[in-house]
N, C-alpha and C positions, 0 to 999 in steps of 0.2 A: 760255028760250033755245031756238031751233029748231035743227034740224040744218043749216039753211042760213045761220045767223048766223056769218059768217066773220070777225068782229072779234077782236082779241087778247083773251085772257082777262083778267079784272079784276086779277089779281095782277101783270100786267105793263103795265097802263095807267099812264101817267105822271099823277100828281096835277096838277091845273091850276096850283097855285102852285109847281111845281118847274120851274125854268128850264133851258134847254138847257145853260148853263154848269154847273149843278149835276149834270145827268145825265152830262155829260162827266167831271166831277170824280169822281163816284161810279163811273163806268166805269173810270177810271184806278186808283182805290183797289181796286176788284174785281180788275182785272188784276194788280195788285201782290200781292194776297192769293193769287190763283191761282198766281202764280210761287212764292210761299212754300209753297203746297201741294205743288208739284212738287219744290221743294228738300227738303221734309220727306219726300217719297216716296223721294228719293235717299238721304236720311239713313237711312231704314228699310232701303233696299237695302244700304247700307254696313254697317249693323248685322247684317243677315242673312248677307251674304257673309262678313263677318269671323267670325261664329259658325260658319258652315259650314266655313271654312278651319280653325278651331281644332279642330273635331271630326275633320276629315280628318287632322289631325296624329296622332291616336291610331292611325290605320291606318299612317301613315308610320313611327311608332315601332315598331309590331309588325313591319313589313317590315324595318326596319333591324336589329332584334334577330334576326329569322329569318335575315338575311344575315350575321350575325356581327359587327355594328357596334354593340355595346352602348354604347360611349362616346358615339357620335353620338346614339343613341336617348336616352341619359340627358340629354344637353345639350338636345335638342329638348324633352324632357319638362319639364326644370327651367327652361329659359330662355324658351321660346316659348309652350307650352300654358298657357292661362289668364292670359297676360300682359296687363297694362293697355295699352290702345291709346294713351292719353295718361296722364300721371301721375295715379294714383288713380281712373281711370275705365275701366270696360268700356263697350262701345258702348251698352248699354241706358241707362246713366247719362247719356251724351251726348244721347241721344234725349229722355230725361226732362227734362234741363236746357233743351234747345232748346224743347220744348213749353211748359214752365213760364215761361221767361223771355222768349220771343219769339213763338212761334206762337199760344198761347192769348191773350195780350194783344192781338196784332194782329187775330186773328179776332173777339174781343169788341169791339174798337174799331170795326172795319168794320161789324159788326152794329148797333152803337149809332148810327153815322153814318147808315146806311140807315134805321134806325127813326126817327131825328129828322128827317132831310131829305127822305125819300121815303115816309113812312108805312109803312116796313118792306117796301117793294116792291123786291126785288133785281133785278138784271139789266135795268134800264130802258134802258141804252145798247144792249145786245144786242137787246132787243125792238124798239127803234127801228130798228136795222140790219136786223132780220128783215123788218119792214114795208117798208122801202125796197127790199129785195132780192127780195121775193116777186113771182112772175109771176101776174098776175090770171087766174083761171080754171083754173090748172094744178092737177091733183089732188095733186101732191106739194108744193104751196106754200101749203097752208091755214094759217090763223093758229094753229090749235091742233088737237089730236087730236079726232076724232069730228065733224067738220063737213064739209059738202059744198061743193065749190068752184064753186057756181053763180054765173053772172054777174048774176042777178037777185036776189041776196040783199038782205034789208032794210037791211043796213049798207053797201051799195054795194061789197061784196066786200073787196078788199084795199087800196084806195087806188090811187095812180097806178102804172102799170106802170113797169118799169125803163126807163131811157133806151135807145133803139134797139130796143125791143120793141113789138109791136103792142098 
């Protein structure tokens, strides 16, 4: 491959036997998994924020005691510090249960579908969108890193320009 070959990398070429409908379905599945990844990130945020609040309560207890409010300090210490966020669970257990019962099976299934239907090539829909949206010859619209955006590339550069563009 030369530095002027501006075709998409092989990992994102759609296999010939993969239909547009399959690419669209895989794109939708991928988008759903990406949303689950974001939800999982929020769950980790919940876990970390709850833990941070629990440790801050130690400081609040110290301040309440220093201000002469031992009864309130005792209640915060016994009723809130270390409390389960739902019956029987701290936040790490919620994260573990989510990972085990939902996230990991979803991720594994998505990988299996991509392996079976697209020869393991992920992001085919996104690669198709990138090709459709690239501007021919523009240095910031190359197909992949490390290629020159010359108009006389052996591959014909990037395909058709975007509508309304020269």
